[in-house]
C-alpha positions as CSV (number, residue, x, y, z in Angstrom):
1,X,-4.5,-20.6,-6.1
2,X,-5.6,-23.5,-4.0
3,X,-5.0,-27.0,-5.4
4,X,-6.1,-28.8,-2.2
5,X,-8.4,-28.1,0.6
6,X,-9.5,-31.0,2.8
7,X,-10.7,-31.4,6.3
8,X,-11.7,-34.1,8.8
9,X,-14.5,-33.3,11.2
10,X,-13.2,-34.0,14.7
11,X,-16.0,-32.8,16.9
12,X,-19.6,-31.3,16.8
13,X,-21.3,-29.9,19.9
14,X,-24.9,-28.6,19.8
15,X,-26.3,-26.4,22.5
16,X,-29.9,-25.3,21.9
17,X,-29.6,-23.1,18.7
18,X,-25.8,-23.0,18.6
19,X,-23.4,-25.6,17.2
20,X,-19.6,-25.6,17.3
21,X,-17.5,-27.8,15.1
22,X,-13.8,-28.6,15.2
23,X,-11.9,-29.9,12.1
24,X,-8.3,-30.5,11.1
25,X,-7.4,-29.8,7.5
26,X,-4.8,-29.2,4.9
27,X,-4.7,-26.3,2.5
28,X,-2.2,-26.4,-0.4
29,X,-1.4,-24.5,-3.6
30,X,0.7,-21.7,-4.8
31,X,0.8,-18.0,-4.0
32,X,2.7,-15.6,-6.3
33,X,4.5,-18.7,-7.8
34,X,5.6,-20.1,-4.4
35,X,4.1,-23.4,-3.3
36,X,2.6,-23.7,0.1
37,X,1.1,-26.4,2.3
38,X,-0.5,-25.7,5.7
39,X,-2.0,-27.9,8.2
40,X,-4.6,-26.2,10.3
41,X,-7.4,-26.4,12.9
42,X,-10.7,-24.8,12.2
43,X,-13.4,-24.0,14.7
44,X,-16.8,-22.9,13.3
45,X,-19.8,-21.5,15.2
46,X,-23.2,-21.9,13.7
47,X,-26.6,-20.5,14.8
48,X,-29.9,-22.1,13.8
49,X,-32.0,-19.9,11.5
50,X,-35.4,-21.3,10.4
51,X,-34.8,-24.8,9.1
52,X,-31.1,-24.4,8.5
53,X,-27.8,-23.3,10.0
54,X,-25.7,-20.2,9.4
55,X,-21.9,-20.0,10.1
56,X,-21.4,-16.8,12.1
57,X,-17.7,-17.2,13.2
58,X,-14.7,-19.1,12.0
59,X,-11.2,-19.4,13.6
60,X,-8.3,-21.0,11.7
61,X,-5.0,-21.7,13.5
62,X,-1.9,-23.6,12.4
63,X,-1.6,-27.2,13.5
64,X,1.7,-28.8,14.3
65,X,2.8,-31.5,11.8
């Protein structure tokens, strides 16, 4: 169960109908009774659909502390 999920948006790039975001975040909680806390980078790719955006791909990788 997650007790914390937070992220800070670092960068947004928009190219025609595609946007790529970069964020650094923290995920914390407990899994099978064991506590965890991970710092991670997240890259999301969005495509424009009609009047909104849809996330089509996400990559999450560990960040050094």
